[in-house]
N, C-alpha and C positions, 0 to 999 in steps of 0.2 A: 516621716511619720505617716502612720496609717490613716486612711479617711475614717471619719467616725461612722459607726454602724448604727442604723436605726434600731431602737430597742427591741422592737417586735421581731426583727430579723437576725439578732445575734445568734451565732452558731452554737453557743453554749446555753442549754436550758437553765442551768444553774444561775448564770448571769442574768438572763431574762427574768427569772422569778425573784432574784435578789432586788433587781430594779423595781419590780411590781411591789415588793415588801417595803422597799425604801419610800415609794410614793405613798403607800398606805400609812406609813409611819409619820410622814409629813402631814398627812391629812388629819390624823387622830392624835389624841393626847397620850402619846408613847413616851415613856421615860427616855431621857438623853442617852443613858447607857445602852439602851436597846438600839437606838439609832446609830450609835457609835460602833456596836458590834456588827450591824448590817453593813456599815461603811468599811469596816475592817475586813469582812468576808469578801466584799467586792475588790478591795485592795489586794488581797492575798491572790485571788484568781488572776487579776490582771498583772500583778507583779510576776507570777510564775510565767505567763506567756512572754512578758517582756524580758524576763531573765533568760529564757530559752533562746529568744531572738539575739539577745546581747551576747551570749556565750557561744553562739554559732558563728562560723566563719562569715565574713562580709560577702555580700553579692558582688559580682564584677561591676565595674563602672557603667557598662552598657545595660545590664540587667536592673541596676539601681535607678538609672535614668528611665528606663521603660516603666518601671514600677510607679515612679513619681509622676510621670506623665499620664499614665492610666488613671491614677487617683485624681488628678487635676482635670481630666477630660469632661466635657459637658454632656455626659450620658443622658441625663434627664431631659435636657433641651433637645438633643437629637431625637429622643424617643417621642417626645411631644410633637416634633415636627414630622414624625413618620419616617424618619431616615433609617432608623434601626429598630429592631425589636427591643423589649425591655432588657436593658443590660445595666450593670453597675459595677463600680470599681472593686467591690468586694468578691467579684468572680475571679479575680486574678490569684495565681498560685501563691505569690508572695515569696518573701526571702526564705523563711524557715522550711516550708515545703519544698521550695525550689532547691535548697541545700540538701534536703533528704533525697529528692529525685536524683540530684547530681551524684550523691554518694552511691546510690543504688546502681546507677549507669556505670560508675567507675568500678564498683565492685564486681559487676557481672561481665566487664570487658565487652559491652555491647557495641555493635557497629551500626546496626539498623534498627531504627525505632519508628513506631507509628503512634501518632497522638490523635485521638478523636475529640475535637473541641480545642480549638486554638486560642480564642479570644484575642488579647493583644500580643501574645507570644512570649510571656514570661516563662512558662514551662518549657516551650520549645526552644527557647534560646538558651536556658539554663542547661537543658539536656544536650544541646549541641556543643556547649562548652566543654563537656565531659567526653566528647566523642573524639576519636582519632581523626586525622585530616580527611581520611576517606570514608568516614562515618556519615550517616544521613538520618534526617528526621523528615517523615512525611506527615504533615498535619492537615486535618480536615476541618473546614470552617464553612458555615452556611451563609454568613452575612458578608456580602462583597465589601461594604464599608469597613467592617472590622478586619477583613483580610487585608485590604490595602493599608490600613493604619498599622497593622502588625508587620507588614512587609517593610514599611518605612522605618519603624523601630528597629527591626532586626538587621537591616541592611547597613546600619551604622556600626554593627559589630563585624569583626573578622570571621566570626563563626556563623553569621547569618547565612552565608552561601550554603551551609549544610542542610538548611531547612527548605523544603518544597511544600508549597500550600495548594491543597485540592479544595476548589470551591464547590459548594453544593451539599446536599444531605449527607451527613456522616455514614448514615446507614447504607445509602446507595454507593458511596465511595468504598465502604468497607466490602460490600458484596462484590464490587467491581475488582478490587484488589484481591480478594479471596478466589474469584474465578480465574484470575490471571496467575494464580499459584504463588503469590508473594507470601514470604514468611519474614517474621520479625523477632529480634532478640528481646525487645521490650514493647509491649503495647499499653499505652496509657489512655484509659477511658475517662473522659471528662466532658463529654457532650450532653445533649439533652437526657434528662434522667428517665423519661418515658421508655427510652430504647436500650437502657443498660443491659437488660436480659437478652434482647435481641442481638446486641454487640457481642456479648459473651458467647451465645449459642454459635454465632457464625465463626467466631475466632476459634472455638474449641472443635466444633463439628467439621470445619473446613481445614483444620490442623494448620493454623497460621503462625503458630510460634515454632521458632527454631529449637533445636535440641537444647534443653535447659533454659528455655525461654520463660518470660515472666509477664503476667498481666497485672497492671496497677490500676485499680479502680478508685477514683476520687469521690468524695462527698458521700461515703457509705455510712456515716452517722447523721447526715443531713439534718443539722440544727436540733438533734435529739429526737426527731420525729419517729425514727423506726423503734425506739424503745420508751418514748413517753408520748405517744400520739394524743392522749387526752388533754394535753397542755398547749396543743398547737392550733393555729388557724386552719380553716378548711382546706386551703390550697396546700399548706405544709403537710397536713394529714394525708392528703392524697398522694403527694410526692413521697412522703415518708413511707407510705404503704408500698409504693413501687420499689423504693430502695430496700425495704424489709423483704419484699418478695425476691428481689435480686439476692440479697444476703442469704436468704433461706435456701434458695436454689443452689447457690455456690457451696453452702455448708453441706448439702446432701449429695452433691456431685462426687462420687467416688473416684473420679479421675484426677481430682486435684487436692492439693494441701493449701490452706490459706491462713493468713493472720491479719486481723483488723486492727490497725494501728491508730491510736486516737490522737493523731496530730491534726491541727485545725479541725476540719470537718469530717475527719475520718478518711483513712486510705487503707484499701484491702490489697494486700500482696498475694497473688494466686500463682502457683506453679504445679506443674504435673506432679502427682504423688510419687511417681517413680524417680523423679529428680531430686526429691527431698529425703526419702527414706533410704538409708544405707543398707548394706548387707552385712551379715555377721561372719 
C-alpha cells in the first residue's frame, strides 16, 4: 500500500482542492448531498488510479520489496538528524510508472541507459529488469546515504549488477560523461528540478543520445504547478515555473518531437524529430 500523501503535497491539484472543499463543507452548514457529492468525486479520482495500478502487471518481487521498504523508511527522522537532505517516500517512481518505464525500455530494445536521480533505485532496478544481460544503467545520485541504501536494495536482485551508481552532482556527472563521448539509448531525467533545462541542453548539444534514442523527463506536471500556479505554495510556484520553462523550451526546440504523458506527476517523452517523422 502506498504511504499517505500530505494533503498540501498531493500531485493532483484536483484532489487537493476537493480536500479543501471537503474541509469547508464540514465547517459550514452544507447539505449532506453536497458533502456526499464531494466524497464521490474524491472516490472517483482515487478509484481511477487504483484501477490503473490493479490492471497493470505486478512489479517483480525485488521491486515490490524495494518500494515497501522505501515507504517504511524513517526519512523524516534522518532529515531532522542532518543525515540526509529533505526526502520522502513519495519521490519513488512506484509500480505504475515503473511498469511504464519498463515497457518503453523493452519497446526500444535499449541496452544502455542513463538515469539522473536514483533515490532508492526503484526506477533503476525496474529498467535493469528490462535490459538484456549485457545491458547497463548508469545512475547519478548526490546523497551518499541514499546511494548506499539503493545499492543494498538492488544487490538483492540478479539484475542489480547491471546498475552502476555515480555519486555526486548529477550535473557534474552528466558533463563528465558528455566530455567522455558517452551515448545512451534512454536518458531518464529525475534529479533536482532546478537543473532540468541544463541537463536537457547538455544532452542535446553534446549529442548524448544514440541513433533513435529517447529522453524521458519525470515530474513535468509537478503537482499541477506549471498550469495552475495560482493555487500553489510559494515553493511549488517556484519549482512549477522552472518546470514550465523547461516544458516551454522543449516545445519550441525544433530538433525534437515530444509528448507529455499524464502518468503520476507527468512524464515527457522526447525524441529527435527526424526519428519520429516518416517519409512519404
